[in-house]
C-alpha positions as CSV (number, residue, x, y, z in Angstrom):
1,M,120.9,96.7,116.3
2,S,123.1,97.7,119.4
3,N,123.7,101.3,120.8
4,L,127.3,101.2,122.2
5,I,129.3,104.0,124.1
6,A,133.2,104.5,124.0
7,G,133.6,107.3,126.1
8,Q,132.3,110.3,124.2
9,V,131.7,108.5,121.2
10,H,128.4,106.6,120.5
11,V,128.1,104.0,117.8
12,K,125.7,101.5,116.5
13,Y,126.4,97.9,116.1
14,E,124.5,95.9,113.3
15,N,125.5,92.4,111.5
16,G,129.2,92.6,111.9
17,S,129.4,96.5,111.3
18,L,129.7,99.6,113.0
19,R,127.5,102.5,112.1
20,S,126.7,106.1,112.8
21,F,129.9,107.0,114.7
22,K,128.6,110.3,116.5
23,V,130.1,113.0,119.1
24,G,127.3,114.9,120.4
25,D,125.2,115.6,117.5
26,S,128.0,115.3,114.7
27,E,128.2,112.2,112.6
28,V,131.8,111.8,112.3
29,L,131.9,108.4,110.6
30,R,129.1,106.9,108.5
31,R,130.3,103.1,108.8
32,I,133.0,100.7,109.3
33,Y,132.5,97.1,107.5
34,F,134.3,94.6,105.8
35,A,132.9,93.2,102.6
36,V,133.5,90.0,100.2
37,R,133.0,91.1,96.7
38,D,133.0,88.4,93.9
39,E,134.6,88.6,90.2
40,N,131.5,90.8,89.1
41,W,131.6,93.2,92.2
42,A,128.5,91.1,93.8
43,T,128.4,91.0,97.4
44,Y,128.5,87.8,99.1
45,S,126.4,87.6,102.6
46,P,127.8,86.6,105.5
47,Q,126.8,84.1,108.3
48,I,127.6,85.3,111.8
49,Y,128.0,82.6,114.6
50,D,129.6,82.8,118.2
51,E,128.6,86.4,118.6
52,T,129.3,88.0,121.8
53,I,128.7,91.8,122.7
54,I,129.8,93.5,126.2
55,Q,128.8,97.0,127.0
56,N,130.5,98.5,130.1
57,R,130.0,102.1,131.3
58,D,132.1,103.6,128.8
59,S,133.5,100.8,126.7
60,F,132.6,97.8,125.0
61,E,133.9,94.7,123.3
62,I,132.7,92.6,120.3
63,N,133.6,89.1,119.0
64,F,132.2,87.0,116.6
65,R,133.0,84.3,113.7
66,S,131.9,85.4,109.9
67,D,131.5,82.7,107.5
68,Y,131.1,83.1,103.5
69,E,129.7,80.2,101.6
70,R,129.6,79.2,97.8
71,D,127.5,76.4,96.5
72,K,126.9,75.2,100.0
73,E,130.7,75.1,101.0
74,V,132.7,77.8,103.0
75,F,135.1,79.4,101.2
76,L,136.2,82.1,103.7
77,T,135.9,82.4,107.4
78,W,136.9,85.5,109.4
79,E,137.7,86.1,112.9
80,V,136.6,89.3,114.5
81,Q,137.2,91.7,117.3
82,I,136.0,95.0,118.0
83,F,137.2,97.3,121.0
84,G,135.7,100.2,122.3
85,F,137.9,102.3,124.7
86,D,136.9,105.1,127.4
87,T,139.3,107.3,125.4
88,G,136.9,107.2,122.3
89,K,139.4,104.9,120.4
90,I,138.0,102.2,118.7
91,V,139.9,99.0,117.2
92,F,138.3,96.9,114.5
93,E,140.2,93.8,113.7
94,I,139.5,91.1,110.8
95,I,141.4,87.8,110.5
96,G,140.5,86.3,107.3
97,N,141.1,82.4,106.4
98,V,140.6,81.1,102.9
99,K,139.2,77.9,102.8
100,Q,139.0,77.4,99.2
101,D,140.5,78.9,96.0
102,F,138.0,81.9,95.1
103,Q,138.2,85.0,92.6
104,T,137.5,88.4,94.3
105,N,137.6,92.1,93.4
106,R,137.6,93.1,97.1
107,A,138.1,91.3,100.3
108,G,138.3,93.3,103.5
109,F,137.7,97.0,105.1
110,C,135.6,99.6,103.7
111,V,134.8,103.1,105.7
112,L,132.2,105.4,104.8
113,H,132.6,108.9,105.7
114,P,129.8,111.3,105.9
115,I,129.0,114.4,103.3
116,Q,127.5,116.8,106.0
117,G,130.3,118.3,108.1
118,L,133.3,117.1,105.8
119,T,132.8,118.4,102.2
120,G,135.2,120.9,101.1
121,H,136.8,120.6,104.5
122,S,140.6,119.7,104.9
123,V,142.0,116.2,105.8
124,E,145.9,115.2,106.3
125,I,146.6,111.7,104.3
126,V,149.1,109.8,105.5
127,H,150.9,107.6,103.0
128,S,152.8,104.4,103.3
129,N,156.1,106.0,103.1
130,S,155.2,108.0,106.2
131,S,154.7,111.4,104.1
132,T,151.6,113.6,104.8
133,K,149.6,115.5,102.4
134,T,146.9,117.9,103.4
135,L,144.1,117.7,100.8
136,A,140.1,118.1,101.1
137,F,137.1,116.1,100.9
138,P,135.5,117.1,97.5
139,Q,133.0,119.9,97.3
140,L,131.7,118.9,93.6
141,I,131.7,115.4,93.0
142,D,134.6,113.9,92.0
143,P,134.7,111.7,89.1
144,Y,137.9,110.0,90.2
145,Q,139.8,109.1,93.7
146,P,140.4,112.4,95.5
147,F,142.9,110.3,98.0
148,F,145.3,107.4,97.2
149,D,147.8,105.6,98.7
150,V,146.3,106.0,102.4
151,V,147.5,104.3,105.6
152,G,146.2,107.4,107.5
153,M,143.6,110.2,108.0
154,N,143.6,113.1,110.4
155,W,140.6,115.5,110.3
156,G,138.8,118.3,112.2
157,Q,134.9,118.4,112.6
158,N,133.1,121.1,114.7
159,E,136.0,122.1,116.6
160,S,137.0,118.3,117.7
161,R,139.9,116.3,115.8
162,F,139.6,112.5,114.9
163,S,142.1,110.0,113.1
164,L,142.2,106.8,111.1
165,Q,144.7,104.3,110.9
166,F,144.7,101.3,108.4
167,E,146.8,98.4,108.6
168,G,147.1,95.3,106.4
169,D,146.6,96.9,103.1
170,I,146.8,100.1,101.2
171,F,143.8,102.1,101.1
172,E,142.3,104.9,99.0
173,T,139.0,107.0,98.7
174,E,136.4,107.5,96.3
175,D,133.3,109.8,96.1
176,Q,130.5,107.5,96.4
177,R,128.1,110.5,95.3
178,N,129.0,109.0,91.8
179,W,126.9,106.0,92.4
180,G,123.7,107.8,94.5
181,D,125.1,107.1,97.7
182,A,125.9,110.3,100.1
183,S,129.1,109.5,101.3
184,Y,132.9,109.1,100.6
185,K,134.3,105.5,100.8
186,T,137.7,104.7,101.8
187,Y,138.4,101.0,100.7
188,C,141.2,98.3,101.0
189,T,143.2,97.3,97.9
190,P,143.9,100.1,95.4
191,L,141.9,99.6,92.2
192,S,145.3,99.9,90.4
193,V,146.2,96.2,91.4
194,P,144.7,94.0,88.7
195,F,141.2,92.3,89.2
196,P,140.1,89.8,89.6
197,R,142.7,88.0,91.8
198,T,142.6,84.7,92.9
199,L,142.7,84.0,96.8
200,K,144.2,80.5,97.3
201,K,143.6,78.0,100.2
202,G,145.2,78.6,103.1
203,E,146.2,82.3,102.4
204,T,145.2,84.8,105.2
205,I,143.9,88.2,105.5
206,H,144.8,90.3,108.3
207,Q,143.5,94.1,108.3
208,K,142.7,96.6,111.2
209,I,141.3,100.0,111.3
210,I,141.9,102.5,114.4
211,F,139.7,105.0,114.9
212,S,141.0,107.8,117.7
213,V,139.3,110.9,118.9
214,L,142.5,113.5,118.9
215,E,140.8,116.5,120.7
216,I,137.3,116.9,121.8
217,A,135.8,120.5,121.6
218,E,135.2,122.1,124.9
219,K,131.5,123.0,124.2
220,L,130.0,120.5,121.5
221,E,127.7,122.7,119.6
222,S,124.3,121.2,118.7
223,I,123.5,120.9,114.7
224,E,120.4,122.6,113.8
225,K,118.0,120.2,112.0
226,K,116.7,121.2,108.7
227,D,114.0,119.6,106.6
228,P,114.9,118.3,103.5
229,P,113.9,120.4,100.1
230,K,110.7,119.1,98.7
231,T,111.0,117.3,95.7
232,N,108.1,116.1,93.2
233,F,109.2,112.7,91.5
234,N,107.5,111.8,88.3
235,I,107.3,108.2,88.8
236,G,106.8,106.0,85.5
237,I,106.9,102.3,84.6
238,F,109.0,100.3,82.2
239,A,107.9,96.9,80.4
240,T,110.4,94.3,79.1
241,K,109.3,92.9,75.8
242,E,107.8,89.7,77.5
243,Q,105.6,92.1,79.7
244,V,104.2,94.4,77.1
245,K,100.9,92.2,76.9
246,M,99.2,92.5,79.8
247,D,95.3,91.3,81.0
248,L,92.8,93.7,81.9
249,T,93.4,93.1,86.0
250,V,97.0,93.9,85.7
251,M,96.2,96.9,83.6
252,E,93.5,98.3,85.8
253,K,96.0,97.8,88.9
254,L,98.8,99.8,87.1
255,K,96.0,102.5,86.3
256,A,95.2,103.1,89.9
257,L,98.8,103.6,90.7
258,N,98.5,107.2,89.1
259,L,101.9,106.8,87.2
260,G,103.3,109.8,85.6
261,H,104.8,108.2,82.3
262,Y,105.7,105.4,80.5
263,S,109.1,104.4,79.4
264,A,109.9,102.9,76.3
265,E,113.2,101.9,75.3
266,I,114.0,101.1,71.4
267,D,117.1,99.6,70.2
268,L,117.0,101.3,66.6
269,S,119.7,98.6,65.4
270,E,117.6,95.7,66.4
271,N,113.7,96.7,66.9
272,E,111.2,96.7,64.0
273,E,108.4,98.9,63.7
274,S,106.4,95.9,65.6
275,D,108.3,96.3,68.8
276,F,108.0,100.2,69.0
277,E,104.1,99.7,68.0
278,S,103.4,97.2,71.2
279,Q,105.3,99.7,73.5
280,I,103.4,102.3,72.3
281,T,100.1,100.7,72.4
282,L,101.0,99.7,76.1
283,A,101.5,103.3,77.1
284,E,98.2,104.2,75.4
285,N,96.0,101.8,77.3
286,L,97.6,102.9,80.3
287,N,96.8,106.7,79.2
288,L,100.5,107.6,79.9
289,P,102.6,110.1,78.3
290,I,105.7,108.3,76.7
291,D,109.4,108.8,77.8
292,L,110.9,107.3,74.7
293,K,114.7,106.4,75.1
294,L,116.5,105.7,71.3
295,I,119.3,104.0,71.4
296,F,121.3,104.6,68.1
297,S,124.2,102.5,66.6
298,E,126.7,104.0,64.2
299,N,124.3,104.2,61.4
300,I,122.7,107.5,62.7
301,E,121.3,108.7,59.3
302,E,119.7,105.2,58.4
303,E,118.1,104.8,61.9
304,L,116.7,108.4,62.0
305,G,114.7,107.5,58.9
306,K,113.3,104.8,61.0
307,V,112.7,107.2,64.1
308,E,110.8,109.5,61.7
309,I,108.4,106.8,60.2
310,F,107.8,105.8,63.9
311,L,107.1,109.3,65.2
312,S,104.6,110.4,62.5
313,S,101.6,109.2,64.3
314,E,99.5,112.1,65.5
315,I,98.3,110.1,68.6
316,L,101.6,109.8,70.3
317,K,101.9,111.6,73.9
318,I,105.7,111.8,73.8
319,E,106.9,113.9,76.8
320,Y,110.7,113.3,76.7
321,I,112.9,111.6,73.9
322,T,116.3,110.7,75.2
323,L,119.3,110.1,72.7
324,L,121.6,107.4,73.7
325,S,124.6,105.6,71.8
326,K,124.7,102.0,71.9
327,N,128.2,101.2,71.8
328,E,129.4,104.6,73.9
329,L,129.2,105.4,77.5
330,V,127.3,108.8,77.1
331,T,125.6,110.3,73.9
332,S,127.9,110.7,70.8
333,P,128.9,114.2,69.4
334,D,127.3,112.9,66.0
335,L,123.9,112.2,67.6
336,I,124.1,115.2,69.8
337,S,124.4,116.9,66.3
338,K,121.2,115.5,65.5
339,I,119.0,117.1,68.6
340,N,117.2,119.7,66.4
341,R,116.1,116.9,63.8
342,I,114.6,114.9,66.2
343,K,112.8,118.3,67.5
344,E,111.3,118.8,64.2
345,M,110.0,115.3,64.1
346,A,108.4,115.9,68.0
347,P,107.9,119.6,68.3
348,D,106.2,118.8,71.5
349,A,108.6,116.7,73.3
350,K,111.7,117.7,75.1
351,V,114.9,116.1,73.9
352,G,117.9,115.0,76.2
353,V,121.0,113.2,76.0
354,G,122.9,111.2,78.5
355,T,123.8,107.8,79.4
356,N,122.0,104.8,80.6
357,Y,124.9,103.9,83.0
358,N,125.7,105.7,86.3
359,F,126.5,109.5,86.8
360,T,129.9,108.9,86.8
361,E,130.3,108.2,83.2
362,L,128.8,111.8,82.5
363,N,131.2,113.0,85.4
364,R,134.1,111.3,83.7
365,F,133.0,112.1,79.9
366,R,131.9,115.4,79.7
367,M,129.6,116.5,76.8
368,N,129.0,119.5,74.8
369,V,125.1,119.4,75.2
370,K,124.2,121.9,72.9
371,E,120.4,122.3,72.1
372,A,119.3,119.6,74.6
373,D,116.7,120.3,76.9
374,F,117.7,117.9,79.6
375,V,120.6,115.4,80.5
376,S,119.7,111.9,81.7
377,F,121.4,109.4,83.6
378,S,120.7,106.1,85.9
379,F,120.7,106.4,89.4
380,H,121.0,103.2,91.4
381,P,123.5,102.9,94.6
382,Q,123.8,99.0,94.3
């Protein structure tokens, strides 16, 4: 990683991207990078060649070539130039040359904006027709894109002012807190454009991002450093069907971890009692309380009978039960209405609802959780 200076802007360069744009103690941008995603949103890893980094007293220049391979064959090559000027201006330019046809959901620039210092603050958005609109970085996690049709952004932070210009595509912004990242992301090619799209051999992608310092505060205030809040995590373990049978050596090593629970997931439309018993037996052997996720189909009444049989054992140490709907993104209203039935079957357990997808599904499909003790969702920024 290289620490670089452009006037009063300090920035880090690492593996083809710029990170942690700072003026004084304030982080004004988190990252500028370019990415190539396949038709399933998987990210290709680049190979960087011919890289040169020149740092002058208060300016810098970076040049490199970046290749992307699939099946050991290069399908896309980027020519990259990055200039940092003594005015604080930074220009990041990429030219992509398509060597082989390929499908992609995104190929080009992304910008990450920090949460701290921006949340709830106003930003002027410049649109492709040159009109402007004053909006704000979302305070609450926005389930949808807060900014559309973006070719420029102007914002203030700690009495200083900054701008971004986007060339070569239309950009939009999403709230990445929906997927577990502490940032907002402005990315190329609106999601309203059908994807995946096929880039043809011989096509060129030419994009440029210009970061500028419009005004620097006379006195740069130091940010008070605060310790993050202390959080106690109950870390557990989950086993697939193939992993349920473990030898004693593995069992003893798992016990030594002092885990908080065993997570058992039962699809009631597919799993028979033997599947449930094998999961529960493993939890008992590990001497762990059970975090039970019950996945219901549309046949809720029939599957409740199966649950009643499962939960009739007096030796079960079930701590949590999460009710999930198999063919829906969040727990269905019909299943939510059965919470008290489940509580009667397992009076010592807390019963919750939610999703086994990302928080964004809860954010977009709000539920009346009624008598639920908790709401559950997956948390994984990848």
